[in-house]
Structures are given as structure tokens and as C-alpha cells.
C-alpha positions in Angstrom: 0.1 -0.3 -0.1 1.3 3.4 -1.3 0.5 6.6 0.7 0.6 10.0 -1.2 -0.8 12.1 1.1 -2.4 12.8 4.1 -5.2 15.6 4.7 -6.3 17.5 8.1 -10.1 17.5 8.7 -11.6 20.9 10.1 -14.7 21.2 11.2 -15.9 24.8 11.0 -19.2 26.9 11.3 -19.0 29.0 8.3 -17.3 27.4 5.3 -18.1 30.5 3.1 -16.1 32.3 6.2 -13.4 29.7 6.1 -12.9 28.8 2.4 -11.0 31.8 1.5 -8.7 31.8 4.6 -7.5 28.4 3.7 -7.1 29.7 -0.3 -5.0 31.8 0.7 -3.4 29.4 3.1 -2.8 26.3 0.6 -2.5 28.8 -2.5 -5.2 26.7 -4.1 -8.7 27.3 -5.2 -11.0 24.7 -2.9 -12.6 21.7 -4.5 -16.4 21.4 -3.4 -18.9 19.4 -3.0 -21.6 18.0 -0.5 -22.1 14.7 0.8 -24.8 13.2 3.4 -25.9 17.0 4.0 -22.3 18.1 4.7 -20.3 20.7 2.6 -16.6 20.0 2.1 -14.5 21.9 0.5 -10.9 20.5 -0.1 -8.5 23.1 -0.1 -4.5 22.4 -0.5 -3.7 19.2 2.4 -6.9 20.7 4.8 -10.4 18.9 4.4 -12.8 21.9 6.1 -16.9 20.3 6.6 -19.6 22.0 7.4 -22.9 21.1 7.9 -25.6 19.6 10.5 -24.1 19.2 13.9 -25.2 15.3 14.3 -23.5 14.4 11.0 -20.5 16.4 12.0 -20.3 14.3 15.4 -19.3 11.3 13.4 -17.2 13.3 11.0 -15.3 14.5 14.2 -14.3 10.9 15.3 -12.1 10.4 11.9 -8.3 11.5 12.7 -7.5 11.9 9.2 -7.8 11.5 5.6 -4.9 9.5 3.7 -4.7 9.6 0.0 -3.7 5.8 -1.3 -2.9 5.2 -4.5 -5.5 1.8 -4.2 -8.2 1.5 -1.7 -8.9 -2.2 -2.3 -5.0 -3.0 -1.8 -5.1 -1.0 1.5 -8.1 -2.6 2.6 -6.2 -5.9 2.0 -3.1 -4.5 4.2 -5.5 -2.8 6.5 -6.9 -6.0 7.7 -4.4 -8.3 7.1 -2.5 -5.8 10.2 -5.8 -6.5 12.2 -7.3 -3.4 11.2 -11.1 -2.7 11.5 -12.9 -1.9 8.4 -16.0 0.2 9.5 -16.9 1.5 6.2 -16.6 1.0 2.5 -14.7 0.6 0.1 -17.5 2.8 -1.2 -17.3 5.3 -4.3 -17.4 9.0 -3.3 -17.2 11.8 -5.5 -13.8 11.9 -6.4 -12.7 8.3 -6.4 -13.2 5.9 -3.5 -13.0 5.0 0.4 -12.8 3.5 3.4 -12.9 4.2 6.8 -10.8 2.2 9.2 -10.2 1.7 12.7 -6.3 1.2 13.5 -5.1 -1.3 16.4 -4.5 1.0 18.5 -8.1 2.9 18.1 -7.6 5.4 15.9 -10.3 5.9 13.3 -8.8 7.2 9.3 -10.7 7.4 6.2 -8.3 6.2 3.4 -9.4 7.9 -0.3 -8.0 7.0 -4.0 -8.9 8.9 -7.3 -10.3 5.8 -9.2 -13.6 5.7 -9.9 -15.4 3.1 -9.0 
């Protein structure tokens, strides 16, 4: 499994107010999408999220998003190492993902850019 990058997950009250700051900080435009009622803006290494508190409560339990070359390969490696896959692999607007709890209890999202 090749890890390509890590994205920091940031829950914000006002996405529209937060995006310009992060665009300037990262020197990149935001890629925006919505998922399960949550507005998302990917800006450089930051994933900004805003939406209903019940949804954000779940999202806050994920420590970070890890980009990998292939989610299927990540699934195989993670399960071989004793991680519990909590969700996925599933298609997303930008590829595929899975959510896994590592043996130490920390939860991460793994994503690739492959379309299902």
C-alpha cells in the first residue's frame, strides 16, 4: 500500500467564511462538493466540513484522511494488520474510500482517485 498524502480534517461553523483563508494559506482553489448533507471544501492539505451537528459529530471521530494509490490494496493491508474496516470501500464524488479503525483505536479515512 502506497500512502500518497495526508489531509487534515477541519470542521467549521461557516464554510463560506473559512474557505478564503484556507485558499490563501494553501495557495490553491477549493474543490467543493456535498456528501450526506455536509458541505465540503478540499483546499490543499485541508478538508473543510460544515453541516448538521449530528453529521459532524461522526466526522470528528476520523483523525485524518489518507490518500492511497488503491483503496482495495489498502483494505487488504489494513485487514492483514488487524485493523477493523468500519465502512467501504465505497464510491465518492472524487474516487473511492474506506474508514478503518487501527488496532490502537484511532480511526482514519483512506481514499483513492479511482472511479468505481
